[in-house]
N, C-alpha and C positions, 0 to 999 in steps of 0.2 A: 655657508648658509646660516643666516641669522634666525634666532628664535625670539618671538615676542612673548613677554611675560607681564601679567598685570599683578602689581603688588599692593597690598592693603596697608602696608606700613613701610616706612623707610628703614626700619630696623632690619628688614630683609636684605638691605644693600649695605655692604661695607662702606663707611664714610669715605675712605681713600679712593675707592673705585668711582663713587658718585662724583666726588670733587675733582677727579682727574678729567672729567668731561667738560669742565669750564675753567676759565683762567683765574678764578678766585677774586676778580675785581668787583663782582656784584654780590653783596652779602646775602641777598634775599634768596638766592638759589643754592646757598651753602647747605650741606647736609645738616649741620648743626642748627641752622635757623629752621628749616622745614621739619626736621625730626622733633625739634623742641616744641613746635606747635602741636604735634601729635601727642607727645608724652606728658605735656603739662596742661591738658584740658582745654585747649583753645579751639579744637576741631571736634565737633560732635554732630552726629546725625540729626539731633533735634534742632541744631542751628543750621542745618542744610549742607553740612560738609562731611563727606565720607571719602577718605583717601582711596584713590585708585590710580596709582602711578603706572605709567607705561614705560617699559624697558625693553631693549634689544640686546641679545647676548650672542656671542660667537665663541664656541669652544670654552664656555665657562667664564668668559670675560665680558664685562659690560661695555658695549660700544655706543649706546645712545640711550637717552632717558628724557622723560618729560614729567615734571611734577603735575599730577592730575587728581581731580576730585569729582565725584558724583555730586551733583547739586540738585536739591529739591526746592530751591528758590534762587533768586538772583541777588541776594544780599552779600555785601562785602566784596563785590567784584569791580565796581566802578566803571564797567562798560554796560550801559543800560539797555536791556532787552525786554523790559516789561511789556512793551507794546507787542513784541513778537509772541510772548506767552499768551497775551490776551487774544491775539488773532487765532492762535491754535485753539484756545478754549471756545471761541465763537464758532469754530468749525467742528467742534466735538472731538478734538484731538488733544493728546497730552504732550505738553512741552517738557515737563519735568518727569523723570530725572533727565538732566543733560550732563555732558562731560566737559569739565572746564580744565584747561591746562593753564596754569598761572600760579601766582603766589597769593594765598589767602590774605584778605584785608589790606592788600598792598598795591595801590595803583602806580607801580614803579616800573619803568621800562628796564628790561634786562633780557638775558638769554632765556628762552623757553624751550628750545629744542637742543638739549645738551647732547653733543655728539662728537666723535673723533674726527669726522670729515663730512663733506657736503652730501656724499652718497648715503651715509648712515642717517643723516638728517632727513633726507627724502624718504628713506625706508621707514623711518619712525612715523612720519605722517601717513604713509600708506597703511601701516599697522594700526594707526589711530582710527582711520576710516573703516578698515575691516573689522576691528574690535567693536566699534560703535554700531555698525550694521548688525553684527552677530548678537549684540546685546539688545537690539531693538530700540536704541536711544534716538531721540529726536534730532540731536545735534551734538557737535563738538566745537569747542571754542578755545582759541589761543589768545590770551589777553596780554597786552603790553609787551609784545615781542620787539626785538631790536630790528631796525631797518635792514640790516645785513642778513636777516633771516627770511626776508621777503621772497628771495629766489627759490626757496625750498617749497613754497606753496604752489599748487597748480590752480587752474581756474575754478575748481570746485569749492575752493575756500574763499568766501566772500571777504573783501577787505573793508574795514571801517577805520575812520580817523576821528580823533578828538583833539582838543587843545588843552595843554597845561602851561604853566608859567615857570620857566627855568632861568637861572642866572648863569652866565658864562664869563669867566675872567677874560679881560682883554689885555693886550700888550701894554706894559707899563704900570699896571695896577699891582701894588704891593701893600698898600695900606687902605683903610677905610676912607681917608681923605682923598686918596687917588680916585677912588670910586665916586665920591661926591663931586670931585672936580670935573668929572666927565659929564655930570648932569647939568641941566639948565638951572637957572637961578631959583625958580619957583620950587622945583622938586628938592633941590639941595637944601634950601631954607626950611622947607617943611620937615625933612628928616632931622635936621639939626635941632629944630624946635621940639620935635617929639622926644628925642633922646635927652635933651636938656631938662624938659619938664619932668620926665621920669626920674632922672638923677636927683632933682630937687626933692622928690618924694622919699629919698633915702634908699632907693633900690640899688643893690649891688649884685653882681653875677659871679658865679663859679662855673667853670667848665670842667666836667668830670668824665673821664673815660670809665669803661666797665671795670677795669682792674683798680680804679681809684675810688669807685663808688662804695659808700658804706651801706649797710643794711637799711639804715634810715633814709638815705638818698633814694634807694630803689623803691622803698615803701612809699615815700612821698610822691615820687614820679608816678607810681601806679595809681595812687589815690587821685592825683590830678587827672590822669587819663580816664579813670572810672567816672569821676564827677562830670567831666566834659561830655562823655557819652550819655550819661544819665540826663544831663541838662537838655540834650537834643532828642531825648526819647529813644536812644539807640542802646543796644545791648553791648556792654564792654566784654568782648569775648576773650581778650588776652588776660592772662592771669599773672599774679605777682610771681609765682614760681617760674613762669616763662621769662619775665624780665630778669630774674636772678640767673636763669639759665644763660641768657644772652651775655650777661656780665661775666659769667664763668667761662663760657666756651668761645665767645667772640669778644675778648676783653678790650681790644683796641678799636673794634668796629663800632661798639656802642659809645655814643657821645650824649651826655646830658648837659643842658644849659639850665642852671638852677638860679632863680632870682631870690634874693634874701633881703629882709628888712628887719632891723633890730634883733638879729640873731635867729630869725625864723625864716624857713623856706616857704615862700608865698606863691611861687609859680615855677613851672619847669617845662622844658621841651625835650623830647627824646628823638634822637637822630641816629641813623646808621651811616657809617663811613665806608665807602668802597674805594677802589683803586685811585680814582681821581675825582670822586663825586661825594658830596654830602647829601644824604636823603633825609628830609624832615618828615616825621611821622605823626607824633602825638604831642599834645600840650594840654595844660590846664592851669588854673589859678584859684587861689582862695580870696584874692582881692581884685575888684574891678577897677583898676587904675587906667586912666587914659594912656594909650601907647604901650601898655605892658605886653599885649599880644604881639605887636610889631617888633618890639625889642627882643622878646624871648624867642620868637619863631623865625625872625628874619635877620635882624641886625647882628645878633650874636653869632648866628650861623655864617653870615657874610664875613664878619671879622675872623672867624675860625678858618674859613676857606682861604682868605688872604694871608693869614698867619702861617697856615700849614701848606700853602702852595697848591691847594686843590683847584681844579679847573672849573667844576660845575657845582651848583647847589640847586637841588630839586626839592622845594619845600612842601610838596603835596599837591593833591588834585584841586582844580577849580580856584576861583578867586581872582577876578579882574583887578581888585585893589592891589594885587602884587605888582602890577606893571609900574605903578608910581614909585615902587621901591626897588626897581632894577631887574625885576623878573619878567622876561619877555615871552611872548607866545611861542610854543614849540608843539609840533604835531606828535601825537602818540598813536600807536597802531594796535589793531587786533584783527584776527581772522576767524571765520565762522563757516563750518561745514554743516549743511542742512540736509537731512536724510530725504525729506519729501521733495520730489522734483518740482512740484507746483509751487510750494512755498519758496524753494531756493530761487526759482525764476523771478517770482514777485519781489523777493528781498534783494536780489541782485540790483534791480532798478532802483529800489529804495536806498541801498547803500551807495550807489553812484551819485544820486541826488544829494544825499547827506554829506558825502565827501566833498563835493563841489561847494556846498554851503559852508562847511567847516573851513575849507581853504580860503574862501572869501572872508570869513569872519576873522581868521588869523591875520590876514593882510590888513584888515581894518584895525584890529587891535594893535598891530605893530606900529601903526602910525602914531600911537600915543606914547611911544618910547620916551622916557625922561632923559635919554642921552643925546647930547648935542650933535654928535657925529652921525646919528641915525636920521637926521633931518636934512634933506638935500638943499633947503634954502637957509640953513643955519649959518650965521656969521662965523668967522674963524674963532676958535676957542681962545678965550683970554684967561687970566688968572682966576682961580676959584675964590669967590667971596660969599659971605653969608647971604 
């Protein structure tokens, strides 16, 4: 017989037990990452994040867990439900607090229902519903779960879809020139011109892993991140001690691409490396140079993946401009349990219509692929030229 426990900090779970529930290929669900957010000031009730992790135990052994948070807003989630909250308010009901199962500030697909087997995963979801009802919460949400977790959800969990832009290595690609050679002339020429223009400005790059990063490297990257968020009017919740924590506890998962000119670090991108995937997260710059964003956030990461033999590069949410640079539309998933039967029924129809529209949009976007082989009427590929 399993016992459900709600934990207010991951310090209450031994890291070895938590990490035994996943394969270690997704850095965002690692105990070190999630606990680091808690202990280094990134999650605060005033920001809308209060840890409430759901765990299942059998005879003192952890058999399933989901990183969870009570939310008093919908910031930092990237699955947009503001319209739902407004609908609740119009009917005199409270949408917040709600219960979110996901990774704070990280629109990255990965395991969300950590469990030793499928039966434990289903029991975990049952416990989530029972606990949410007991607490009088409006809803529970599982954001950016993997496709293979779909079977654990019953019909009470409404599915939603969205589109991101991901790069996938294809057979025969080992260098950046191989990648460019698979593109049509226009896209290939544009990328070469962007890179050459930036090189003429004297920009050079360093790739630095966590165990290679100096204190100055981490401080510079955090300043870039902070400045970018401030420029868009957002609160930079991640702290420099958290960046330092990642470098210390996840030294080969943390990857920085640092742009330099005349001995100064002028831009940077922070990524996390998983088993076969590079995840782009944050970037910033002190100099507004044409093409610097594309080089720092995309081309350096693509070269890294090709060099390191990684299969995928997920550079972050949103941005149709990524298609022209080799990142094609990919569907991402979330699930939503709504306590109120009337709202659940109405939102079920809304979610079905949204999913159909998202699928149509993804198909339309895919038609703009820069790769020659993705076009049914394309002529046979010839040698790559500028």
